[in-house]
C-alpha beads as a LAMMPS data file, in Angstrom:
LAMMPS data file: protein, C-alpha beads

424 atoms
423 bonds

1 atom types
1 bond types

-500.0 500.0 xlo xhi
-500.0 500.0 ylo yhi
-500.0 500.0 zlo zhi

Masses

1 110.0

Atoms # bond

1 1 1 -66.966 -260.068 217.925
2 1 1 -68.961 -262.879 219.529
3 1 1 -67.973 -265.901 221.579
4 1 1 -69.800 -269.141 222.305
5 1 1 -70.151 -270.068 225.984
6 1 1 -70.669 -273.765 226.790
7 1 1 -71.290 -275.283 230.206
8 1 1 -70.527 -278.968 229.942
9 1 1 -71.979 -282.030 231.587
10 1 1 -75.513 -282.023 230.133
11 1 1 -76.772 -285.162 228.395
12 1 1 -78.550 -284.462 225.130
13 1 1 -81.971 -285.677 224.078
14 1 1 -84.120 -284.596 221.157
15 1 1 -84.120 -283.947 217.418
16 1 1 -81.941 -281.683 215.297
17 1 1 -83.016 -280.627 211.779
18 1 1 -80.179 -280.840 209.232
19 1 1 -79.911 -277.838 206.914
20 1 1 -79.138 -277.788 203.213
21 1 1 -75.460 -278.289 202.406
22 1 1 -73.359 -275.162 202.399
23 1 1 -70.779 -276.651 200.035
24 1 1 -73.496 -277.838 197.655
25 1 1 -75.301 -274.495 197.663
26 1 1 -72.071 -272.568 197.013
27 1 1 -71.542 -274.633 193.849
28 1 1 -75.179 -274.443 192.752
29 1 1 -75.452 -270.661 192.992
30 1 1 -72.863 -269.874 190.253
31 1 1 -74.801 -272.172 187.906
32 1 1 -77.275 -269.284 187.648
33 1 1 -74.677 -267.527 185.468
34 1 1 -75.047 -270.233 182.807
35 1 1 -78.561 -269.154 181.782
36 1 1 -80.589 -266.012 181.255
37 1 1 -83.581 -267.658 182.957
38 1 1 -84.097 -267.804 186.764
39 1 1 -82.589 -270.601 188.865
40 1 1 -84.429 -271.324 192.124
41 1 1 -82.801 -273.211 194.998
42 1 1 -84.917 -274.548 197.853
43 1 1 -83.667 -275.845 201.229
44 1 1 -80.894 -273.257 201.125
45 1 1 -78.873 -272.790 204.340
46 1 1 -78.831 -269.349 205.963
47 1 1 -75.105 -268.735 206.363
48 1 1 -72.632 -265.912 205.894
49 1 1 -70.880 -267.747 203.037
50 1 1 -74.190 -267.946 201.170
51 1 1 -74.661 -264.205 201.621
52 1 1 -71.108 -263.626 200.348
53 1 1 -71.778 -265.687 197.213
54 1 1 -75.024 -263.776 196.664
55 1 1 -73.078 -260.519 196.961
56 1 1 -70.548 -261.770 194.409
57 1 1 -73.262 -262.803 191.947
58 1 1 -74.994 -259.434 192.347
59 1 1 -71.699 -257.671 191.598
60 1 1 -71.631 -259.538 188.279
61 1 1 -75.138 -258.399 187.347
62 1 1 -77.150 -261.337 188.642
63 1 1 -80.327 -260.515 190.559
64 1 1 -80.664 -262.522 193.796
65 1 1 -83.873 -262.712 195.824
66 1 1 -84.027 -264.385 199.236
67 1 1 -87.480 -265.774 200.026
68 1 1 -89.098 -267.688 202.889
69 1 1 -86.653 -266.317 205.462
70 1 1 -83.678 -267.280 203.318
71 1 1 -84.746 -270.872 202.683
72 1 1 -85.362 -270.153 198.994
73 1 1 -82.957 -268.340 196.663
74 1 1 -84.062 -267.088 193.254
75 1 1 -81.247 -265.962 190.958
76 1 1 -81.600 -264.415 187.533
77 1 1 -78.684 -263.523 185.257
78 1 1 -80.473 -262.246 182.173
79 1 1 -77.162 -260.695 181.288
80 1 1 -73.715 -260.616 182.912
81 1 1 -72.973 -256.899 183.170
82 1 1 -69.596 -257.190 184.884
83 1 1 -67.052 -259.939 184.197
84 1 1 -64.640 -259.022 186.999
85 1 1 -64.947 -260.892 190.312
86 1 1 -63.270 -258.400 192.611
87 1 1 -60.730 -259.267 195.293
88 1 1 -62.687 -257.480 198.026
89 1 1 -65.447 -260.094 197.728
90 1 1 -63.517 -263.134 196.516
91 1 1 -60.959 -262.940 199.342
92 1 1 -63.669 -263.755 201.869
93 1 1 -64.463 -267.201 200.494
94 1 1 -62.634 -269.775 198.434
95 1 1 -65.759 -270.985 196.599
96 1 1 -65.809 -267.663 194.723
97 1 1 -63.528 -269.223 192.091
98 1 1 -66.589 -271.188 190.919
99 1 1 -67.889 -268.191 188.951
100 1 1 -64.931 -268.530 186.564
101 1 1 -66.147 -271.541 184.578
102 1 1 -69.742 -270.358 184.099
103 1 1 -68.780 -266.837 182.994
104 1 1 -66.153 -268.151 180.599
105 1 1 -68.545 -270.728 179.158
106 1 1 -71.395 -268.286 178.634
107 1 1 -69.647 -265.110 177.469
108 1 1 -66.109 -266.181 176.574
109 1 1 -64.252 -264.023 179.079
110 1 1 -63.821 -263.548 182.811
111 1 1 -61.456 -261.945 185.300
112 1 1 -61.510 -263.527 188.744
113 1 1 -59.384 -262.740 191.778
114 1 1 -57.478 -265.587 193.340
115 1 1 -59.614 -266.694 196.304
116 1 1 -59.350 -266.672 200.074
117 1 1 -61.094 -268.708 202.794
118 1 1 -59.971 -270.606 205.883
119 1 1 -56.228 -270.759 206.571
120 1 1 -55.938 -274.545 206.335
121 1 1 -53.324 -274.870 203.643
122 1 1 -52.554 -273.585 200.179
123 1 1 -55.459 -275.279 198.337
124 1 1 -54.239 -273.978 194.939
125 1 1 -56.553 -273.406 191.990
126 1 1 -54.125 -274.841 189.454
127 1 1 -56.407 -277.805 188.702
128 1 1 -59.259 -275.429 187.841
129 1 1 -57.000 -273.564 185.435
130 1 1 -55.453 -276.689 183.906
131 1 1 -58.919 -278.055 183.175
132 1 1 -60.159 -274.840 181.557
133 1 1 -57.064 -274.743 179.359
134 1 1 -57.902 -278.272 178.190
135 1 1 -61.268 -276.869 177.091
136 1 1 -59.563 -274.203 175.003
137 1 1 -59.364 -271.264 177.404
138 1 1 -56.427 -268.853 177.326
139 1 1 -55.330 -267.872 180.823
140 1 1 -53.090 -265.147 182.170
141 1 1 -52.319 -264.688 185.880
142 1 1 -51.325 -261.165 186.801
143 1 1 -51.800 -258.821 189.752
144 1 1 -53.550 -261.537 191.745
145 1 1 -56.250 -262.114 189.112
146 1 1 -56.980 -264.871 186.621
147 1 1 -57.674 -263.319 183.202
148 1 1 -59.461 -265.965 181.143
149 1 1 -60.698 -265.813 177.571
150 1 1 -62.297 -268.112 174.999
151 1 1 -63.577 -265.729 172.304
152 1 1 -64.812 -268.577 170.101
153 1 1 -66.321 -270.471 173.013
154 1 1 -65.049 -273.461 174.967
155 1 1 -64.689 -276.806 173.238
156 1 1 -65.036 -280.268 174.695
157 1 1 -61.962 -282.237 175.645
158 1 1 -60.441 -284.780 177.983
159 1 1 -59.556 -283.493 181.456
160 1 1 -57.695 -285.962 183.644
161 1 1 -57.126 -284.587 187.134
162 1 1 -53.786 -285.629 188.683
163 1 1 -55.521 -285.567 192.057
164 1 1 -59.149 -285.426 193.149
165 1 1 -60.483 -281.888 193.522
166 1 1 -64.099 -281.123 194.394
167 1 1 -63.897 -277.476 193.369
168 1 1 -62.133 -278.151 190.072
169 1 1 -64.640 -280.883 189.222
170 1 1 -67.500 -278.452 189.925
171 1 1 -65.953 -275.644 187.868
172 1 1 -65.246 -277.886 184.882
173 1 1 -68.639 -279.584 185.123
174 1 1 -70.390 -276.221 184.806
175 1 1 -68.082 -274.916 182.081
176 1 1 -68.450 -278.074 179.977
177 1 1 -72.251 -277.828 179.818
178 1 1 -71.968 -275.029 177.213
179 1 1 -68.756 -276.206 175.519
180 1 1 -68.900 -277.442 171.927
181 1 1 -68.687 -281.214 171.819
182 1 1 -68.012 -283.828 174.477
183 1 1 -66.015 -283.318 177.660
184 1 1 -64.748 -286.227 179.763
185 1 1 -63.612 -285.599 183.347
186 1 1 -61.432 -288.407 184.709
187 1 1 -60.419 -288.860 188.346
188 1 1 -63.378 -286.598 189.084
189 1 1 -64.551 -285.987 192.640
190 1 1 -67.391 -288.280 193.745
191 1 1 -68.817 -286.219 196.620
192 1 1 -72.606 -285.928 197.063
193 1 1 -72.253 -282.220 196.284
194 1 1 -70.977 -283.126 192.795
195 1 1 -73.979 -285.366 192.176
196 1 1 -76.282 -282.625 193.464
197 1 1 -74.772 -280.087 191.065
198 1 1 -75.134 -282.532 188.170
199 1 1 -78.799 -283.088 189.025
200 1 1 -79.404 -279.341 189.011
201 1 1 -77.563 -278.809 185.723
202 1 1 -79.501 -281.681 184.163
203 1 1 -82.747 -280.019 185.282
204 1 1 -81.479 -276.920 183.451
205 1 1 -81.058 -278.908 180.248
206 1 1 -77.456 -280.139 180.514
207 1 1 -76.438 -283.553 179.166
208 1 1 -74.407 -285.245 181.920
209 1 1 -73.643 -288.879 182.734
210 1 1 -71.497 -290.546 185.376
211 1 1 -71.741 -288.164 188.334
212 1 1 -70.840 -289.976 191.536
213 1 1 -68.185 -292.018 189.700
214 1 1 -64.589 -291.237 188.755
215 1 1 -65.546 -290.482 185.144
216 1 1 -68.120 -287.852 184.183
217 1 1 -69.126 -287.238 180.570
218 1 1 -70.759 -283.995 179.463
219 1 1 -72.204 -283.324 176.021
220 1 1 -72.298 -279.591 175.496
221 1 1 -75.566 -277.870 174.599
222 1 1 -76.271 -274.489 173.005
223 1 1 -78.126 -273.081 175.987
224 1 1 -79.469 -273.919 179.424
225 1 1 -82.810 -272.862 180.895
226 1 1 -84.099 -272.107 184.363
227 1 1 -85.034 -274.727 186.947
228 1 1 -86.020 -275.305 190.571
229 1 1 -83.727 -277.537 192.614
230 1 1 -83.625 -278.609 196.307
231 1 1 -80.198 -278.390 197.970
232 1 1 -79.002 -281.748 199.340
233 1 1 -78.683 -282.168 203.141
234 1 1 -75.382 -280.995 204.644
235 1 1 -73.332 -284.107 205.394
236 1 1 -70.760 -282.159 207.422
237 1 1 -73.427 -280.594 209.612
238 1 1 -74.954 -284.073 209.913
239 1 1 -71.671 -285.613 211.059
240 1 1 -70.983 -282.751 213.432
241 1 1 -74.303 -283.124 215.248
242 1 1 -73.929 -286.911 215.314
243 1 1 -70.873 -286.301 217.490
244 1 1 -72.768 -284.163 220.021
245 1 1 -74.505 -287.056 221.864
246 1 1 -71.408 -289.191 221.308
247 1 1 -69.415 -286.718 223.402
248 1 1 -72.032 -285.485 225.861
249 1 1 -74.004 -288.723 226.155
250 1 1 -77.691 -289.164 225.413
251 1 1 -79.720 -289.786 222.264
252 1 1 -80.366 -287.384 219.385
253 1 1 -82.064 -287.877 216.010
254 1 1 -80.707 -285.925 213.043
255 1 1 -83.812 -285.178 210.965
256 1 1 -83.239 -285.134 207.219
257 1 1 -79.855 -286.831 207.434
258 1 1 -78.973 -290.034 205.609
259 1 1 -76.269 -292.485 206.621
260 1 1 -75.024 -292.894 203.046
261 1 1 -73.923 -289.245 203.099
262 1 1 -71.452 -290.022 205.916
263 1 1 -71.027 -293.811 205.719
264 1 1 -67.268 -293.917 206.403
265 1 1 -67.675 -291.534 209.339
266 1 1 -70.623 -293.515 210.751
267 1 1 -68.553 -296.696 210.560
268 1 1 -65.838 -295.059 212.682
269 1 1 -68.413 -293.865 215.214
270 1 1 -69.697 -297.413 215.606
271 1 1 -66.134 -298.707 215.925
272 1 1 -65.713 -296.222 218.791
273 1 1 -68.732 -297.747 220.548
274 1 1 -71.354 -295.183 219.522
275 1 1 -74.783 -296.436 218.413
276 1 1 -75.916 -295.237 214.970
277 1 1 -79.421 -296.136 213.792
278 1 1 -81.350 -295.290 210.635
279 1 1 -84.850 -293.943 211.303
280 1 1 -87.818 -293.034 209.146
281 1 1 -86.897 -289.353 209.421
282 1 1 -83.118 -289.480 209.507
283 1 1 -80.322 -290.889 211.667
284 1 1 -80.309 -291.453 215.437
285 1 1 -77.104 -291.487 217.500
286 1 1 -76.853 -292.526 221.129
287 1 1 -74.310 -293.192 223.857
288 1 1 -75.845 -294.167 227.159
289 1 1 -73.436 -295.568 229.739
290 1 1 -70.637 -297.099 227.692
291 1 1 -67.196 -295.654 227.143
292 1 1 -65.526 -294.514 223.927
293 1 1 -63.066 -296.821 222.181
294 1 1 -59.927 -295.541 220.461
295 1 1 -59.978 -295.715 216.646
296 1 1 -57.607 -294.694 213.867
297 1 1 -58.806 -292.220 211.236
298 1 1 -57.389 -291.345 207.836
299 1 1 -59.051 -288.589 205.838
300 1 1 -59.717 -289.267 202.154
301 1 1 -61.870 -287.992 199.305
302 1 1 -65.455 -289.240 199.269
303 1 1 -66.485 -291.962 199.981
304 1 1 -63.668 -291.929 202.540
305 1 1 -63.596 -290.166 205.918
306 1 1 -64.232 -286.422 205.297
307 1 1 -61.462 -283.992 206.124
308 1 1 -64.202 -281.589 207.256
309 1 1 -65.061 -283.973 210.138
310 1 1 -61.505 -284.641 211.274
311 1 1 -61.370 -281.841 213.869
312 1 1 -64.725 -282.845 215.348
313 1 1 -63.689 -286.509 215.503
314 1 1 -60.518 -285.521 217.313
315 1 1 -62.650 -283.918 220.027
316 1 1 -64.391 -287.270 220.579
317 1 1 -61.153 -289.242 220.645
318 1 1 -59.671 -287.036 223.386
319 1 1 -61.987 -288.986 225.714
320 1 1 -61.414 -292.450 224.213
321 1 1 -59.969 -295.369 226.118
322 1 1 -56.551 -295.802 224.520
323 1 1 -54.498 -294.197 221.766
324 1 1 -55.972 -293.008 218.452
325 1 1 -54.111 -291.929 215.333
326 1 1 -55.549 -289.326 212.957
327 1 1 -53.835 -288.857 209.610
328 1 1 -54.783 -285.786 207.572
329 1 1 -54.198 -286.541 203.891
330 1 1 -56.226 -283.760 202.241
331 1 1 -55.011 -280.423 203.649
332 1 1 -51.873 -279.346 205.429
333 1 1 -52.128 -277.156 208.536
334 1 1 -55.419 -278.732 209.600
335 1 1 -54.462 -279.590 213.174
336 1 1 -54.599 -276.016 214.453
337 1 1 -57.393 -277.011 216.843
338 1 1 -55.057 -279.433 218.662
339 1 1 -53.334 -276.786 220.861
340 1 1 -56.739 -275.449 221.897
341 1 1 -57.970 -278.939 222.843
342 1 1 -54.756 -279.370 224.827
343 1 1 -55.727 -276.266 226.794
344 1 1 -58.823 -278.225 227.813
345 1 1 -56.744 -281.116 229.105
346 1 1 -56.425 -283.267 225.996
347 1 1 -53.246 -285.228 225.318
348 1 1 -52.359 -284.732 221.636
349 1 1 -49.062 -284.941 219.777
350 1 1 -48.807 -283.668 216.217
351 1 1 -46.046 -284.668 213.822
352 1 1 -46.574 -283.399 210.288
353 1 1 -49.837 -284.776 208.969
354 1 1 -50.385 -287.207 211.857
355 1 1 -51.939 -286.488 215.252
356 1 1 -51.672 -289.045 218.043
357 1 1 -54.420 -288.695 220.639
358 1 1 -54.133 -290.430 223.997
359 1 1 -57.513 -290.429 225.675
360 1 1 -57.948 -288.727 229.029
361 1 1 -60.554 -289.325 231.730
362 1 1 -62.056 -285.853 231.460
363 1 1 -61.733 -282.500 229.737
364 1 1 -61.818 -279.175 231.587
365 1 1 -63.523 -276.030 230.399
366 1 1 -61.174 -273.249 229.305
367 1 1 -61.049 -270.103 227.184
368 1 1 -60.082 -271.227 223.663
369 1 1 -59.872 -269.655 220.222
370 1 1 -61.249 -270.907 216.902
371 1 1 -58.752 -270.958 214.031
372 1 1 -61.079 -272.079 211.232
373 1 1 -64.638 -273.227 210.589
374 1 1 -64.382 -276.881 211.601
375 1 1 -61.935 -276.185 214.443
376 1 1 -64.452 -273.818 215.999
377 1 1 -67.168 -276.454 216.196
378 1 1 -64.739 -279.106 217.463
379 1 1 -64.056 -276.899 220.486
380 1 1 -67.776 -276.427 221.093
381 1 1 -68.293 -280.199 220.954
382 1 1 -65.448 -280.690 223.414
383 1 1 -67.072 -278.102 225.653
384 1 1 -70.268 -280.162 225.781
385 1 1 -68.346 -282.936 227.532
386 1 1 -65.935 -280.808 229.565
387 1 1 -66.210 -280.004 233.257
388 1 1 -67.047 -276.378 233.846
389 1 1 -67.263 -273.556 231.341
390 1 1 -65.691 -273.286 227.879
391 1 1 -65.584 -269.992 226.023
392 1 1 -64.828 -270.272 222.296
393 1 1 -63.656 -266.963 220.825
394 1 1 -63.569 -265.849 217.170
395 1 1 -66.726 -267.731 216.241
396 1 1 -67.230 -265.687 213.076
397 1 1 -65.674 -268.785 211.497
398 1 1 -68.616 -270.802 212.840
399 1 1 -71.194 -268.619 211.129
400 1 1 -69.726 -269.490 207.741
401 1 1 -70.870 -273.104 208.048
402 1 1 -73.410 -273.717 210.832
403 1 1 -76.899 -272.299 210.965
404 1 1 -78.387 -271.596 214.418
405 1 1 -75.991 -273.999 216.136
406 1 1 -76.726 -272.694 219.618
407 1 1 -80.484 -273.057 219.096
408 1 1 -80.208 -276.577 217.720
409 1 1 -78.005 -277.808 220.576
410 1 1 -79.848 -275.994 223.367
411 1 1 -83.131 -277.508 222.146
412 1 1 -81.610 -280.891 223.035
413 1 1 -80.554 -279.812 226.524
414 1 1 -77.118 -278.289 225.987
415 1 1 -76.216 -275.226 228.063
416 1 1 -74.840 -273.052 225.303
417 1 1 -75.198 -269.383 224.428
418 1 1 -73.680 -266.713 222.250
419 1 1 -72.193 -263.768 224.107
420 1 1 -70.605 -260.533 222.948
421 1 1 -66.963 -259.827 223.705
422 1 1 -68.046 -256.735 225.639
423 1 1 -70.138 -258.934 227.920
424 1 1 -67.136 -261.246 228.306

Bonds

1 1 1 2
2 1 2 3
3 1 3 4
4 1 4 5
5 1 5 6
6 1 6 7
7 1 7 8
8 1 8 9
9 1 9 10
10 1 10 11
11 1 11 12
12 1 12 13
13 1 13 14
14 1 14 15
15 1 15 16
16 1 16 17
17 1 17 18
18 1 18 19
19 1 19 20
20 1 20 21
21 1 21 22
22 1 22 23
23 1 23 24
24 1 24 25
25 1 25 26
26 1 26 27
27 1 27 28
28 1 28 29
29 1 29 30
30 1 30 31
31 1 31 32
32 1 32 33
33 1 33 34
34 1 34 35
35 1 35 36
36 1 36 37
37 1 37 38
38 1 38 39
39 1 39 40
40 1 40 41
41 1 41 42
42 1 42 43
43 1 43 44
44 1 44 45
45 1 45 46
46 1 46 47
47 1 47 48
48 1 48 49
49 1 49 50
50 1 50 51
51 1 51 52
52 1 52 53
53 1 53 54
54 1 54 55
55 1 55 56
56 1 56 57
57 1 57 58
58 1 58 59
59 1 59 60
60 1 60 61
61 1 61 62
62 1 62 63
63 1 63 64
64 1 64 65
65 1 65 66
66 1 66 67
67 1 67 68
68 1 68 69
69 1 69 70
70 1 70 71
71 1 71 72
72 1 72 73
73 1 73 74
74 1 74 75
75 1 75 76
76 1 76 77
77 1 77 78
78 1 78 79
79 1 79 80
80 1 80 81
81 1 81 82
82 1 82 83
83 1 83 84
84 1 84 85
85 1 85 86
86 1 86 87
87 1 87 88
88 1 88 89
89 1 89 90
90 1 90 91
91 1 91 92
92 1 92 93
93 1 93 94
94 1 94 95
95 1 95 96
96 1 96 97
97 1 97 98
98 1 98 99
99 1 99 100
100 1 100 101
101 1 101 102
102 1 102 103
103 1 103 104
104 1 104 105
105 1 105 106
106 1 106 107
107 1 107 108
108 1 108 109
109 1 109 110
110 1 110 111
111 1 111 112
112 1 112 113
113 1 113 114
114 1 114 115
115 1 115 116
116 1 116 117
117 1 117 118
118 1 118 119
119 1 119 120
120 1 120 121
121 1 121 122
122 1 122 123
123 1 123 124
124 1 124 125
125 1 125 126
126 1 126 127
127 1 127 128
128 1 128 129
129 1 129 130
130 1 130 131
131 1 131 132
132 1 132 133
133 1 133 134
134 1 134 135
135 1 135 136
136 1 136 137
137 1 137 138
138 1 138 139
139 1 139 140
140 1 140 141
141 1 141 142
142 1 142 143
143 1 143 144
144 1 144 145
145 1 145 146
146 1 146 147
147 1 147 148
148 1 148 149
149 1 149 150
150 1 150 151
151 1 151 152
152 1 152 153
153 1 153 154
154 1 154 155
155 1 155 156
156 1 156 157
157 1 157 158
158 1 158 159
159 1 159 160
160 1 160 161
161 1 161 162
162 1 162 163
163 1 163 164
164 1 164 165
165 1 165 166
166 1 166 167
167 1 167 168
168 1 168 169
169 1 169 170
170 1 170 171
171 1 171 172
172 1 172 173
173 1 173 174
174 1 174 175
175 1 175 176
176 1 176 177
177 1 177 178
178 1 178 179
179 1 179 180
180 1 180 181
181 1 181 182
182 1 182 183
183 1 183 184
184 1 184 185
185 1 185 186
186 1 186 187
187 1 187 188
188 1 188 189
189 1 189 190
190 1 190 191
191 1 191 192
192 1 192 193
193 1 193 194
194 1 194 195
195 1 195 196
196 1 196 197
197 1 197 198
198 1 198 199
199 1 199 200
200 1 200 201
201 1 201 202
202 1 202 203
203 1 203 204
204 1 204 205
205 1 205 206
206 1 206 207
207 1 207 208
208 1 208 209
209 1 209 210
210 1 210 211
211 1 211 212
212 1 212 213
213 1 213 214
214 1 214 215
215 1 215 216
216 1 216 217
217 1 217 218
218 1 218 219
219 1 219 220
220 1 220 221
221 1 221 222
222 1 222 223
223 1 223 224
224 1 224 225
225 1 225 226
226 1 226 227
227 1 227 228
228 1 228 229
229 1 229 230
230 1 230 231
231 1 231 232
232 1 232 233
233 1 233 234
234 1 234 235
235 1 235 236
236 1 236 237
237 1 237 238
238 1 238 239
239 1 239 240
240 1 240 241
241 1 241 242
242 1 242 243
243 1 243 244
244 1 244 245
245 1 245 246
246 1 246 247
247 1 247 248
248 1 248 249
249 1 249 250
250 1 250 251
251 1 251 252
252 1 252 253
253 1 253 254
254 1 254 255
255 1 255 256
256 1 256 257
257 1 257 258
258 1 258 259
259 1 259 260
260 1 260 261
261 1 261 262
262 1 262 263
263 1 263 264
264 1 264 265
265 1 265 266
266 1 266 267
267 1 267 268
268 1 268 269
269 1 269 270
270 1 270 271
271 1 271 272
272 1 272 273
273 1 273 274
274 1 274 275
275 1 275 276
276 1 276 277
277 1 277 278
278 1 278 279
279 1 279 280
280 1 280 281
281 1 281 282
282 1 282 283
283 1 283 284
284 1 284 285
285 1 285 286
286 1 286 287
287 1 287 288
288 1 288 289
289 1 289 290
290 1 290 291
291 1 291 292
292 1 292 293
293 1 293 294
294 1 294 295
295 1 295 296
296 1 296 297
297 1 297 298
298 1 298 299
299 1 299 300
300 1 300 301
301 1 301 302
302 1 302 303
303 1 303 304
304 1 304 305
305 1 305 306
306 1 306 307
307 1 307 308
308 1 308 309
309 1 309 310
310 1 310 311
311 1 311 312
312 1 312 313
313 1 313 314
314 1 314 315
315 1 315 316
316 1 316 317
317 1 317 318
318 1 318 319
319 1 319 320
320 1 320 321
321 1 321 322
322 1 322 323
323 1 323 324
324 1 324 325
325 1 325 326
326 1 326 327
327 1 327 328
328 1 328 329
329 1 329 330
330 1 330 331
331 1 331 332
332 1 332 333
333 1 333 334
334 1 334 335
335 1 335 336
336 1 336 337
337 1 337 338
338 1 338 339
339 1 339 340
340 1 340 341
341 1 341 342
342 1 342 343
343 1 343 344
344 1 344 345
345 1 345 346
346 1 346 347
347 1 347 348
348 1 348 349
349 1 349 350
350 1 350 351
351 1 351 352
352 1 352 353
353 1 353 354
354 1 354 355
355 1 355 356
356 1 356 357
357 1 357 358
358 1 358 359
359 1 359 360
360 1 360 361
361 1 361 362
362 1 362 363
363 1 363 364
364 1 364 365
365 1 365 366
366 1 366 367
367 1 367 368
368 1 368 369
369 1 369 370
370 1 370 371
371 1 371 372
372 1 372 373
373 1 373 374
374 1 374 375
375 1 375 376
376 1 376 377
377 1 377 378
378 1 378 379
379 1 379 380
380 1 380 381
381 1 381 382
382 1 382 383
383 1 383 384
384 1 384 385
385 1 385 386
386 1 386 387
387 1 387 388
388 1 388 389
389 1 389 390
390 1 390 391
391 1 391 392
392 1 392 393
393 1 393 394
394 1 394 395
395 1 395 396
396 1 396 397
397 1 397 398
398 1 398 399
399 1 399 400
400 1 400 401
401 1 401 402
402 1 402 403
403 1 403 404
404 1 404 405
405 1 405 406
406 1 406 407
407 1 407 408
408 1 408 409
409 1 409 410
410 1 410 411
411 1 411 412
412 1 412 413
413 1 413 414
414 1 414 415
415 1 415 416
416 1 416 417
417 1 417 418
418 1 418 419
419 1 419 420
420 1 420 421
421 1 421 422
422 1 422 423
423 1 423 424
């Protein structure tokens, strides 16, 4: 098992290329199950979660080819030979539930294990199941598996989500493309990943309107065809790297990023005294000699402040002048990074879904442990600004969501390296 070793105190200067979005790619890949023709995704990120999804698709009979060093994925499901998504694969990654809608829509039956993923709260799949039932599916939960059937095919209907769910919106969006009649999704998620999936499905022949709004309308078609689609830039990776010069000082341009992908987050950065500038190639962030101002943050569905940037933002606010309040309104148990930041000298108090951060003059390097994907990178960011050496253990979480992080940061002047536990 590897660790990441960071020696703090180095100002950052340079450019960081932003990869394709992991969360977008994980939703796009199951769309290959909707057609017998090949689906090609370009600008794909090279991450362990992507490999896990490829493994899951292959287990269902889909051929997956990785080209151009993993930047291009070609998937062909001429036929679905196995309709059981096994626990041994699904448990590794929550996004695995997204094969349920496509399989059910195309062949009328599917058996999918209840999913796993990061331990950041229950994140139930009940909204996925409720929506599929509204489209005529019969569901039975037993032995940890969802047994779904629609022998006469899915039929269009009204699905009104009681709360916003990105995954449920994605699952229902895919399923509805082959349902008979019109499906209306209300209180749908508005994330860029949803719009990206809709663009891909439309390129495959789907009839979709309203993506990016709270109401999406899908007119079912008899069949979809193959397509080539570029994966949208990863807004969480973008926001994460925007925080690197904010913490360490310096100036870094995020190539391929767009402010509109992280507008609420960028607004908070500017409120904290960090300079954010649009460029011809992306977004530039700088902090030269000024301090960091305290700000309050409340996570919310897009276009609000992303829950997936809360941990990283907390790392910045540990060094702010004053008291900041972070309220987590999406997932429970998502302050598990706070005790590790405290080990580095941060002053943080957590009460339920609210963390109060009183800024300190400096952080100190320490051995810390990652508890989930975003927590792991928040500790690395803190290490960039800390005095001395920070060793972040259990970084297998990191590899699920960040491609070549050490290379990207070291190219801008960070002293960071991956080391094996044996070498530790």
